[in-house]
N, C-alpha and C positions, 0 to 999 in steps of 0.2 A: 621121793616120789616126782616125778616128772611132769612136766605141763605140756598138755597134748598139741602141736601146732596146726596136725593136719584130718582131716576125715576124709569116709569115705562114703561115694551115695549111700543112701538109708540111715546113717548117722543122725541124732538128736542134736540139734545147732543152735544156735541163735545168728540172727541177721539183722543189723542194723541202717536205721534208712533216714533222711534225711526231709522231713514232709515240708518245713518251712524254712526258708533263708532268714536271715534277720531281720533283712528290706523286706520281705513280706508277710512280719507278722504284726500283731496288735500295735497301732502308737500307743496304747492304755496300759501297755506293759512296766513291770520299773524295769528301768535302764539296765542292771544287770541281768535280766532277764532276756530284754529285748537284743542286748546284743549278741545273744548267742539262737544258733538256731531249734529249730525245734525236729527231737529225733522220736526215735522209736525200735524199742527192740522184739522181733520177732520171733517165738519158736517155735521150729519143725523138724522135717526131717529132709536132709540134703539129697538133690536129687542128681548130684556128680561130685566127683573129687576135690578137695580144695583145700586151700591153706587159710589163716589168720588173714583179714585182711581183703580175699579175693571176693570181686563180684559173686553171687551166687542164689540160686534159686532153690526155695525150701517149700514142703507142703506143710500148712500147719494141720492141725489134729481136727480142723473142721474139712478140709481138702481143698483149702484156696492156695495157687501158688503164689508166692511171693519173692519179688529180686531184691536182694540189699548186700551191703559188705559184711561177709562172716567175721560175727565179733566172738563168739565165743562155741567148744562143744564141747558135748553132754551140759549146757548150762541146769545147774539149778533153780530152784525156786527161794528169794531171801525178803517175799515182802510181809509188811507187819500190817495192821489197822489201828496199833497201837493199842494203849491202856484199855482195860474194859472200862467203861462209862458207868459207875454204881447204879445209880436209877433206871438204869436202863438192863441192870443185870438180869431183871426175873420178869421182864416184859414177855416172854414167852411162855414162860411156868404161867404166870397171869392168862396169858391168851388159851393155851389148851386147859385151865380149869374153866375159863367162860365160857369153850368152844363145848367141852363136856357137859356145863350145864344146863346150855341152849339145846344142846344136840336131845340130852335127858327130857327135857322140857318138852319141847317138838314131837320126841317120839310116843309122850306120852298123852297127849293131846290129841296125836293119830289115832293110838290105840282107843283113845274113850269114844273120837268119833266112827269110831268099825273102823277104819283106815288102818294101811300099812305103816 
């Protein structure tokens, strides 16, 4: 498998931007964080052909035009929210049951009063 180093207009890509240089970052950060620039990576569709490292404008899924340095071509998603928290695992099920119970009680009370 070969690594793609060039894209054409319309390709799904990722650009990188520096938001804050180290000198502009908060003084309350740990030293190992404060000495690095604050960066962001944005995915979108290339507006022109380019190669990795080139300055490029992309259009995001929400229609924003963003400029940055081309950092990836056809990038995927590799995030995680970590392991499930056992205490929260059943919150959604419990909430749905409570809402169903509330809705049933509210509907019964409306019917008893002659409403819909």
